[in-house]
N, C-alpha and C positions, 0 to 999 in steps of 0.2 A: 582195479586198484591203482593202475597207473594214472587214471583220471584224477583220483584223490591225491596222488603224489604231486601232480602238477598244480592242482588247486591249492594244495597246502603250502607250497613253497613261499609265496609272498607273506603269508601269515607267520610262518616259522621265522623268516628273516626279521620281520618287525618285532615279534615277541622276543626273539633272542637278543636283539639290540637293546630292547627295553630292559630285559633281565640282566644283561651284562653291565649296562650303564648304572643300574641300581644295585649291583652286586647281589642279585636275587636269583641266581641260576637254579639252586635247589628248590626254592619256593615255587618258581614257575614250573619245575618238573612235577611237583605235587599237584599244582593247580591244573596243569594240562592233563595229567593222568585222571584226575577227578572229573574234569569236563568230558574227557573221552569216554569214561565209564558211564556217566549219566547219558550223554548223547548217543552212545552205542547200544543202550538198552533197547530191546526189541519194541517195547511199548512206545519209547520215545521216537524211535525211527518211524514207526507207523504214524505218529502225530506229525512228524516232519514232512511227510508226503501228503498229508491231509489238507486239501484246499480250504477247509472250513476252520482251520487253526491258523490264526494270523502269525506273522513272523515275530512281532513283538511279544505276543502272548507265549509263543514257544520259547523264546529267549528268556522271558521272565520265569517260566516254568523250570527251565534248566537251572537258572540262578537260584530259585527257591529250593530246589533239591540239593544243590551244592552248598547252600547255606554259608556258614562262616569258613568253609574250606577254600573259598576264593576271595581275593581282594577286589577292590573297586576296579582295578585295571583288568583283572580276570573277568569281572562282570561285563566290562566294556567289550572285551574280546567276545564273550558269549553273545552279546547283543549284536555285534558286527557279524559274527558267523550266522546267527539266526536271520538277520536282515538280508544277508546275501545267500541264504539257503545253503550254507556250507557246514552246518553242524555235523553232517555225515563224514566230513573230512577230519573231525577232531582226533581220531585215533592216529591218523597219518601225521597230523600236525605234531602230536605228542612224540611219535616215533622219530620224526625228522629233527625235532628239537633235541632229543636225547643224543643224537649223533653229533650235532653241533656242540652240545654241552661237553660231551666226552672229548672232542677235539680241543676245545678251549681249556679243559681241565687236564689235558694230556692223560686221560684214562681210557681204559678199554674194559669191556665186560667179556668175561670168558665163561663158557659153560663147561663144567667138568662133570662127566657122567662116569661113575665108577661102579664096579660090580658089588662092592661092599661100602658101608658107611666109613668115611675117612675121619680120623681124629684131627683136632685143630692143628697140631704140629705138622702133620702131613699136608694138610690144606695150605698152610703157610709156606712150606717148602715149595710146593707146586706154584703158588702165587709168586713167590720170589724168583723162581726159575723163569716163569713167563715174563715177569717184569724185566728181567735181565735180557731175555731174548727179544722182546718187543720194544724195549726202551720207553715203556709207559707204565703208569700205575695200573694195577689189575684188580678189578672187582670180580671175585670168583663166585659163581652160582653153582652149587653142587647138588647133584641128584644121584640116586642109585638105580642101577638096572642089572638085576641078576643074570639077564640074558647075555651079558658080556662075558660071563664065566669067570673072568679075572681081568685085571688091568683097568685101563680107563680110556675114555675118548674126551679130547679137549677141543672145543670149537670157539673161535673168536673171529668174527668177520668172515673173510673168505678162507682163513687158515684152519685146517683140521689136522689133529694128530690122533691117530687111532692106534693105541697101544693095547688094545683088548686081546684077550686070548681068542675070542670069537673071530676077530679079523685075522689073526695069525693062522688059525685053523682053516679059514677060507682061502688064504694065500697058499697054504700047503696043498689043499685039495685042488686048487686051480693049477698049480705047478705039476701035480701028479696026472692031471687030465690033459695036459698040454702035449 
């Protein structure tokens, strides 16, 4: 994966500059996600490594599948990636682009895992508290996990808050065994 990370960087920088200059950050997010999904398909990956499939042919196949989901600039990116045999780095390009976009928009994605489904008001309170703590706008992605027993786990970047009952029970058990 680190190989893809280093291969992706120059493409990410170029795409990000184009997106920022044209005020199309979200449009490029959509395009990159679509390109990554198409290029990451197992059948497409098999074609990417096949010496009987030409680079231009592979690029045009990806473009055809993406259809109207990508702009002419997106098509040019696909052609460039196919020509350089870098379609396999598409998912990493999309991921690195999202990091740059979040920094530019001063936003952060947070994963909220709770024992039960939370109502909108509770989600908003948590998002507001995170925004206050992190100093950035927060996009909250919520999932449920009954194994937590109660409470919640919040993850954003390297920061993790584990307020689950399961974690509290584990801490109690560890302190009793110490």
